[in-house]
C-alpha positions in Angstrom: 42.0 9.4 -4.0 38.5 8.2 -4.7 37.1 9.3 -1.4 38.8 12.7 -1.8 36.9 13.2 -5.1 33.7 12.0 -3.5 34.1 14.6 -0.7 34.7 17.3 -3.3 31.6 16.3 -5.3 29.5 16.3 -2.1 30.8 19.8 -1.2 30.1 21.1 -4.7 26.5 19.7 -4.4 26.0 21.5 -1.1 27.0 24.8 -2.7 24.5 24.2 -5.5 21.7 26.8 -5.6 19.1 24.0 -5.9 19.9 23.1 -2.3 18.5 26.5 -1.2 15.3 26.0 -3.2 14.5 22.4 -2.3 14.8 21.4 1.4 14.4 17.7 0.7 17.4 17.9 -1.8 19.4 19.8 0.8 18.7 17.1 3.4 19.7 14.3 1.0 22.9 16.1 -0.1 23.8 16.9 3.5 23.5 13.2 4.4 25.6 12.3 1.4 28.2 14.8 2.4 28.4 13.5 5.9 28.7 10.0 4.7 31.5 10.9 2.3 33.4 12.8 5.0 33.1 9.9 7.4 34.3 7.5 4.7 37.3 9.7 3.9 38.3 10.0 7.5 38.0 6.2 7.9 40.1 5.6 4.8 42.8 8.1 6.1 42.8 6.3 9.5 43.1 2.9 7.8 46.1 4.1 5.7 47.8 5.7 8.7 47.4 2.5 10.8 48.7 0.3 7.9 51.7 2.5 7.3 52.5 2.6 11.0 52.3 -1.2 11.4 54.1 -2.3 8.2 57.2 -1.3 6.4 56.9 0.0 2.9 58.2 -3.2 1.4 55.6 -5.3 3.1 52.6 -3.1 2.6 51.0 -5.0 -0.3 51.6 -8.4 1.3 50.5 -7.9 4.9 46.9 -7.1 5.7 45.6 -5.6 8.9 45.3 -8.3 11.6 41.9 -7.2 12.8 40.4 -7.5 9.4 41.9 -10.8 8.3 43.7 -12.9 10.9 41.6 -12.5 14.0 38.2 -13.3 12.5 39.6 -16.3 10.6 41.2 -17.8 13.7 37.8 -17.7 15.5 36.3 -19.9 12.7 39.2 -22.3 12.3 37.5 -25.0 14.3 34.4 -24.7 12.2 36.1 -24.7 8.9 39.3 -26.9 9.0 40.3 -25.9 5.4 40.2 -22.3 6.4 42.7 -23.1 9.2 45.0 -24.7 6.7 44.7 -21.7 4.4 45.6 -19.4 7.2 48.7 -21.5 8.1 49.7 -21.5 4.4 49.4 -17.7 4.3 51.5 -17.3 7.4 54.1 -19.7 6.0 54.2 -17.8 2.7 54.5 -14.5 4.5 57.4 -15.8 6.5 59.1 -17.1 3.4 58.6 -13.8 1.7 60.2 -11.9 4.6 63.1 -14.4 4.7 63.7 -14.0 0.9 63.3 -10.2 1.1 66.0 -10.0 3.8 68.3 -12.2 1.6 67.7 -9.9 -1.4 68.5 -6.8 0.7 71.7 -8.5 2.0 72.9 -9.3 -1.5 72.0 -5.8 -2.7 74.3 -4.3 0.0 77.2 -6.5 -1.0 79.7 -5.7 -3.7 78.4 -6.4 -7.2 80.5 -9.3 -8.3 79.6 -12.2 -10.5 78.5 -14.7 -7.9 76.6 -12.1 -5.9 74.7 -10.9 -9.1 73.9 -14.6 -9.9 72.4 -15.2 -6.5 70.5 -11.9 -6.6 68.8 -12.8 -9.9 67.8 -16.3 -8.8 
């Protein structure tokens, strides 16, 4: 949403009459417009890749592997505490997936007393 508004602002600036009068301003606004459009296309690509890789329930908890996991694994021998943090993150993610599947299983079952108690644990 933020990049969409930045693209709109840059387009509005390009249509400003001052751009016709001042060539240096036109050059600066054109560069800004190009940068905003590139940023918007990058953000759209990032969102489409993320939604294709992850389910909607996992979207806030799973980050893109190229931006998080791969760089951190390269430096795991240099920073041992970093390696431990990556392992804890992976373990937490597995726990989350396991518990999420349990919740989904209990939500599908008939709503009786014991099932509701397990669901709200």
